[in-house]
N, C-alpha and C positions, 0 to 999 in steps of 0.2 A: 399559348403554347408553353409545352409543359417545361419545368425549369430544369438543368443539366444536372445529372447526380455526381458529375466529376469535379473533384475539390477545385476552388480556385485559389488565386493568390493570396485573396484576402482572409480566406477560411481560417478554421481554428485547425493546426497542425495534427495530427495523430497521433495516437500515442508513441510511438516507433519514431516517429520526428522529434518526439518533445522529451525522448530519455535522453539526459545529459550523458557522458563519456564518464567511465568508473574514475572515481577519484580517491585514493586509498587515504585514511583517515587514521586519527590517532588512536592507539591503545590503553584505554584508562583516561581516567577523568584530571585533568590538568590542575582544574579548580580544587580539588578533593586534595589532591597528592600535595601540592604545596602548603598544605594548612601547617606542618611539622617535619623535618627530618625523618621521623618515625612513620609518617604517612607517608612521606615520597619512597621509602623504602618498601613499604606495604603494596600499595598500589602499582608501581615499577612504571610508570607511563612510558610506551615506544612510539615512537615516530617515523612515519615513512620517508627516506631519502633516496631522491632516483640515484642509478649507477654513476653518472657522468660526474654528479657534487662528490660521492665518497670516493672516487677514485681521483679526482682533484688533488694537487698537494702544493695548491698556493698556500693553503691553511698551517702546512708542516713547515715551510720555509718564516713564519712569524719567528724572529727573534727574541730568546729567554721565552719561550712559552712554556706554560707548564700544564697538567694533568685538570687543574680546575678551571683554565683560561679555556680549554675546549669542552668543559661541561658548559660553563658560562656561555661559549659561541652559540653551540647546538642548542640552549636554552632560547638565545636571543632569537635564533632563526626558527624555531617552535612559535615564538611569540608573533614574529612578524607575521608568519602564516596564518594563524590564527586570526590578527588584526584585516587581514585582506584575505578573504577566502577566496574571492574571484579571480587571483594571480596577484602576483608579487611586479609593482611597476618596476622601471628602469631606474630607478633612484629611492629607495627605501630607507625614511629619516624616521626615526621614534621618539619623538619629543619627552616621555610621560611613560616611561616600564617601572613598573613597581620593583622596588628593592627586597622587599620581604620574600616573594617567589623566587628572585634569582638566588637572592643567598641559602635558601631550602636546597635548591639547584643543586649550589654547591658543597653543600655541606652533607657527606657522602662518608666521609671516614671518622666518623664519632664526636668530631670538635666543630660546633658552629663557624662557618666564617662571619669574617666580622666587617663593616659597611665598608671600614679603609681597606683592605683584602680586595674587595669588589673594585673599588676607586684605583688600585694599581692594577687589577687586571684589564680593567678598560683601556686604559692605557696601553697598557702589551697588544690587545687585539686594535685596536681602534686608533691612535694615538690619540693627538690632542692636549687640552689641557686637564688637569686634574679633578674629578670633580669631590665636591665636599658633602659625602652624603649620609645620611639616618637611615634609621630603617624603616619609619613610616615615610621616607621621602620616592622620589621618582629619579631615575638618571633618564637621560638622552644618549644615542648614537646612532649612526647611519652605515648600512651595510655596506660593503665595499660594491662596485660596479659589477665585477665576475661571477659575484653570487646570484643576483636574478635569473639571469641563462640559465645556472643549471641547475635548476631547481622545477623545471618543464616536466610534465609529465613523461613518463616510459619506464622501462623497468626499474625498481625499486627494492629496497629492503628496509626493513626496521632496527633502527639504533634505539637500546633501552638507558634511557636518560639516566635510569639508579644504577646501572653498572658505570656509567661515564663518573657518577660524582661520586662513586666509591673508587676509581681507579687512581692510583695514588703516583704513578709517573707516566711522564709525557709520551713517550716511547710506546706503553700500554695502550693508552687511548687510542693513539694514532695510527696505531695497528689494527685494534678493535676496527677503526672506521673502515680501512681498506680492508679486511677481510670480509666482512660485512659486505661490503661492496663488490668484491670475486664473487662472492658466494650469489649474490643477486643478479652479477652478470652473465654466471655461469648455469643459472636456474638449478642449484641444488637445492634438494627439500630430506625432507628427514623421511628416510625407508627404513623397515626394520632389516638387521644384518646387511646392511650395504656398506661397502667398501669406503673409509676413510676419503676424501676428495684430497687432491695434491694440489696446493697451489705455490705453483714455482717461481722465487723472485729474484732478480740478478743484486748483485752484491750492490752495486753501486746505486738503484735504484730503491733498494732497502732502507740505502743509509736516509735517503732522501723524504721516502715514507717516513722513518722514525725522528725524522727532525736532528739528523746528524750533518755537523756543520763539516765543510769541506777540510780535510782529505777525507776520502773514506775509506778506513779499512778495516779487513775482517776483524783482526784481534782485540780493540777497542769499541768496535759496533759488537762483537759477542758481549762484551764484559759491561761494557756500560748502557746498552739499549738494549741488545736481544735477550737477553737471558733476565732483566728485569721486567722487559714485558711481557715475556712468557708465563713469568710469577706470578704478575699481577693478573692476566687474563686465567688463569687456571683458580686464581681465588676469587674472581669475581663474575664471571660470562658464564651465565648458566645454559647459554643455545646452544655451546659447540663447544669441544677440546680441543686444544691446538697441542701439537706436537713440530718440532722445528729439525731439520737434518740437512747437514750443510753439505752441498755437491763441490767436486772437486776435476780437475781438470787433470790431464796424463802427467804434467808435471806438479800435483798436488796442491795447486793453486783453488781458494774458494773462489769459485764463480759464481756460485746462486745459494740461496737457502731455499729447500721445498719444507714449504706448511704441511702437515698433515691432519687435514681438520675433519673430525668427527661429529655430526650434528646428535644431538640430547633430543628425547622425545620432548615435545612440545608440552611446556607447560597448562595449566586447566585455563586461567585467565587470557591465555593468548589464543585458545583454540576456539574456531570457529562453530555453530551452531548449521545443521541442514534441516530440509523440509524431508520429512520421511511420509511415507502414507500410512493409512489409518493403520491397516494391519500391522505392519511391524511397529506402531506407538503402541497398541493395544498389547500386541506381544510385550513389550518391556514394561506393560506398567500390569503386568497380570503376577508380579511376584514381590507383593509387600512382605516387609519387615517390620523388627521392632522399632519404633520412633527412631530410638538413638543410633540404629544401623541401616534406616531406610537409605537407599540412593534414591537422586529424584533421578527421572527421567532426561531431566536434557543434561545432566553428566554423562550418561550414557550415550548419548545425540553427541554429544562433542566428541568423547572419546572415540567412536567410530570417525568422525571426521579427523581426528588428529592421528591416531593410527592406520596407515594404508591397507587396504584390504591383502592378505596372504593368499587367498581363492581365486581373484581374478588378475588377468594379465592387465602389469600394469607398466605406465609408460617408460621407455628407456630415458636415461640420465641426460639429462640436456633439453629434455622434448616442452616443449609451450604445455602440454596438458597436464593439469594436475594429477594428482594420485587418486584413484578409486578408492573411493571412503570403505569402509570394513563395513561386512552384511549384519543383518539384522543375527545372525546365526553367532557371527564372532563375537558381539556384544554378548550377547549372552552367555557364549563361552569364558568371559572374562567375568564375568558377574557370577560363575559358579566358582570360579577359581577365587574367586574373595572369599563368596559364601567359606569355603573349605580353609582360609585362612582366617577366617574367624572363626570358626568350629573349632578349629585348631588352636587360638589363642584363650577361647571360653573352656575347653576342655583340658587345654594343656598335656596334650599328647601329641607330641614333634612328629610331623611326617617328614621332615629331613635334617640335615642336622645346621642350616642355615636359621632354624627356629633359634637358636641360642644367639645368632651374630648378625640376623638382618635386619637392616631399621624399620622394616616394618613389619614385625613379625611376632607373634607370641606378645606378652604383657604391654612390649615398644608398640603395638598396630592398638590398640585401646587405650594409652593413653594419648596415640597421636590422635583415636576419633573424637575422644574426648577435650583434647586443644583445639582440633581445628576442624572436627566434624566430620561426618563418616562422607561425605562425598570428595574433601580434598585428601583423607588419609585412602579411600579408592582410587585416585587419579594419582595417587604418588606411589601405591603399592603397584598400581598396573605399570606405571613406567621404571619403578627400579626390578619389575618384572622383564619388561622390554629389553632392559641392558644386558642383566644378568639373569637370563632365563635358569629358574631352581625349581620354584614349586610349579609349572607347567609343564616341565620335563617329569616330575615326581608322579604327576597325574594325567601322563597320557592316555587316553581311553583303549588307543590302539596296540598300547604294549600288554597290558594283562586284562584280569578283572578286578583286581584290588580297585585302579582308580575310579573304577564305574561307581563301586561299593563305597567308596569313598565320598564322592560328590553324591551319591543318592543320600548319604548319611547327613550330611550339609544340609542340602535341601529338604531334609523332611526335622534338622534343627530350625531353620529358620520358618517353618511352618509352624513347627509346639512355640519358637517366641513371638510369631504373629499373634498365635490364637491364646497364648496366658498375657500379653499386651491388651490383647481386645477385651479379654474378661476380665480384667483390671481396669480398664476404663470403665465398661461396664458396672462394675462394685461400685467404684467410685462414686458414679453416674445416681446408683439406687440409694447412695448413702447419703448424698446432697439434699436427693428431693426427700428423702425420711427427715432430716432434721431441717429441709426449709428454707434451704441455700439457696436452692433450684426450684422452680415452678412445676410442678407436674408436668406429668409427659401428656400430650393431647393425642386424644384417640384417633387411629386411621381413618376410620369410617365413622363417619356422625349421620344420624337420621334428619333428613329433612323433609319427611313429609310426615303428615298429620293423622295417619292412618291409624286406626285403634290396635292394641295389641291383640293377638289372641292369645287365647288362654293357655297357662305354662302345659305342658304335658305331666303326666306323673310319673314323678321318678322309681323306677325301677329298682331293686336293689343289686347292687352288682353280685356277680358272679363271681367266683373265684377262677382265674383261669386253669386252663390243664398245665399241667406240669410239661415244660420242654423236652424233648426226648433229650438222653443225654448223649454227648459228641461219642463220636467211637475211639475207645483208645487204639492209636497204633499200636501196629504187628511191632513190637520191641525187636525180634529177629530180623526181620525186614531191615527195621534203622541202621540196623547192625550192619547189615550183610551189603547196603548200599553205603554206607560208610567209609569202607576198607579202598588201602590204594588202589586195588586190582577192579574195585566200582567204579572209582574216578576215573581210572584210564580207560576204562570200557565204554564209559560215558564221552570222554572226548572222541574218541574212536568214532563211536555212534552219530556223535556232534558232524564228524566231515564225514562220514557216510551218509550222512544227509543235504549234504552242501549243495551237491548237483540237484537235486529235488527242489533244495530250496530256492535256488538262483533260476532256476526253469521246471516250474511244476507242473506245466502242461504237459511236457517229457517225460519227465523223470519219475514224477511223484508215483502216478500209478507201478511202476515199475520197481523201484524200492519198496513200495509196501508190499508187494505179493513176492521178492526175493527174501523179504527179511519174514513171511509167514512159512514159505515154503521152506529155507532149510538155511539160510543168513541167524537168523535170530538164535537158533539151537547149537549154530555152530562159530559164530565170531564173537557173538556174545552169549555166554552162559550164562554170568551173573544176572545181566538182565532178564535171561530168559527163565529162572529162577525165580526172582523178583516176579515175574508177570503170573509166573503161577500161583505165587502167595498173595498176589491181589485177587485171585481170581479170573486172569487173563482177560482186563481191561484193556493192558496196552494194546494186545491181539485186536481187539474189537475196534480201537482207533485204527488198527493199518486194514482192517477191512475194511470199514468203510472209506478210510482213504482211496482205496484201489477201486470201491464200487463209484466213488464221485468223480473219479479222474479215469474210470475206464468202462463208462456205462454201456449197455450191450445196444447194439450196431443195427442197423436195417441192411438187409440183402445188397443195398446199390450203394454202400459206404464204404468206405477204405478200410480196410480190414488191419491195417496196421498203424497208422497215425490213432493218437488216443481222441475220445468224444468226452468235450467238457460242458456241463449245465450253461446255458448260454450268458445266465445271470450273473457266474462266477468269473469275475476280472482279477488282474492281475494281483491287486491289494488282499482278496479276498484268499486267493490261491494259495498267496507266501504265506496269511495266516492261515490257514488251513493245515498247512504242513507245518509248522511253526507249534501250533497248539495242540495237533495231535502225534506228530512225530518226536519232535525235540522235545516233548514236556519235561521230562525226567533229565535230560540230559547235564541243563544248568546249575539245578540247584545240586546234582550227586554230585557236580564237579568241584563246585563251590561247596561242600559239603552241609548244605542245608537242606535235603530233604528228610526232615522231621516227620510227617505223614505225607508219604509219597503218593498214596491211593486216593487220599482224600483232593491231593494234589492236581492228579490225572482226572477225577471226576470232575473237580471245578471247571480246570479248561475244557474240557471236552464240553459243559454245559456252555459255558463263554458262546465257544465256536460255534456250538448249536443254535444258539439265537442270534448270534451274529449272522448264521447262513439262512436262517428265517426270514430276520426283517429285510435282509438285503431281495432275498427271492419276494417278497412280501412288495417289495418297493418295485423292482423289476417287472410282475404282474402287473401290477397297476400303472406303471407309464405303460407296457405295451398294451394294457386296456383303452389307457385315452390317444394311444397313434391308433388302434382299430378306430376308433369312434371320431376318427379326425372330420371325417365328410358326414353330411345329412344322413339322419338316420332316414330307414327309408327308401332311401333313392342308392339303389345296386351301383356300388363300382364297377368300372371299366379294368377291361385288362392291361390297358395303358396305366391308371391311376395306380394299379398293383403296382406292375411293373416298376413305374416311378417310386412308389414309397420303399419299395425293397432294394431298387439300386441305384437310384437317384435319377435313372433315365429308364426312359422303357425299351426292353428289347422286342426285337423282333416286329420292330413296328418304326418306320422310317418317319421324322421328325424333324421339324423346323422349328428355328424361335422367332416368335412374331416380335411386334413392336414395344410390346409392353414385357419382354424378358421371358416369356412364357414359351414353352418347348409344346406343340402342338403336332398331330398328323399332319404328315406332308399331302401335296394334295396326287392324287394320279398322275404320273408322266401322261400327257396328251398324245396319242397317235398323229403321226404326219400323213 
């Protein structure tokens, strides 16, 4: 008897069954961070804490608590979680916690903490006898019994241990923990242009949170606790900004404090990467630059995860869904904005007044690249633009044509920088090989067979090539005619004249071309009519070609009203034909760039003709393959022809057989 295919109780669990629940991890390397106070500030490790733990007030009630005591408390909790990765036991006793990392976690205010201060802090936090400690020693402590139940999995927020080490006031450290817990509990996430999130706390609760002993009155609370805490958070917290406003009742008594919390853009070290498909990844890799200005693809991917998309509907505030990441086109837009700022800094041509004052503009941007690298400077530049949009408003492509030219110039400068750097590397490689410091280049194609070589062909003396024909000089009078303000106004008017045909070429292209040929070109656009006469009627040739292609001769049985377009002309090709034949001179004349209008017109016509010929050849080849789908020599039935044309036979009753193929239905039987 064959064995059953159902999994038994003793069989190996499936991949879904083996998948463990998600457990948030520490951001940053704790071992690397505790090497020195400077490394601790640079790494800035962040630890996850559940909401229930952050909103608990038993830590706030400890007498004579200080800011460094809060930093030491969080470090000890982090150490205990790292020692017990499977979960904290009911009673947590750590007999040997190293002194040196704990001192580093408390030394965030420029002065190293001494071991005696650590001993005093341990007595304030946990009680018991005072321990005599040295830098190389270890200390013991036991967490209170109320701590492990609060550290179970659930909604969580991240505490920045470097921020806790730098805070100078107890009220600032406790308020920071509470605000992180409230933001996590209400699922507040960064969204560009989002309104500040308001956290309202009654006065009595705020006094307990900030560690103020009873009785709690608003005057002392404001002066001794609230204002120092807000100033402390403003100097050290980078994740959000906090402003406080007191709420009063009808009698003027203070009843609550409303904290307005505005999330700042995330930092590069805390942003998460995500998987991209091959097309988007290759799109981001296809724009190399000089090595000193080259951006990593991982940086762009992280940026897309950190800044939510503006083109996708985002979840509402408080939703369990995460914001949708930015699209590849949006990441590309930020990269182009970076190139514009880079070109502005290299050329010294200011684009906005912030060129003189912006933190990441001009020479200050180049200094940041030299100091921190291109990726960190790019991230800081983008986050500054997200907080206070300046350059992205100036380079809004939908406002005018000038931003398009500026972005194109920045892209062209990137290409030139990349080519110059590549040529310099090749030059240095050739020089090193010539001096012998590097081995010679290996030939790409090596001969592996032993066949005798054929006799070389006789060398024919080179014949001097015929001189290239001289390029025709543009007509100065024609260029001057199209450079006037009246010509620019006509070009703008003609551009709008063609818009219906550009949007719906099958309906309006032939009609617009015929109207221009009949009377509109001479009556509404006299300057363009004179320019066309000076060019030998080349623009009218384009119009006649458009009218012929989009209004072909009809058969007697066809509708005489609807336009007939060749079957190989799809939507993209139709739009390209209108653009390159009808709108060919409007944009350069509007921008004052019509240096040789006749040559540009002929070049555009040649391009679209070759494209039409290519697409027509591909269509004919595809049609031939469809026609040869059946076996040669076997005539196709009427049903096969109808199925090929319409998907299902016409005039033939069909039924689907067991193989899913439509076949002719049998004739109904007569009773």
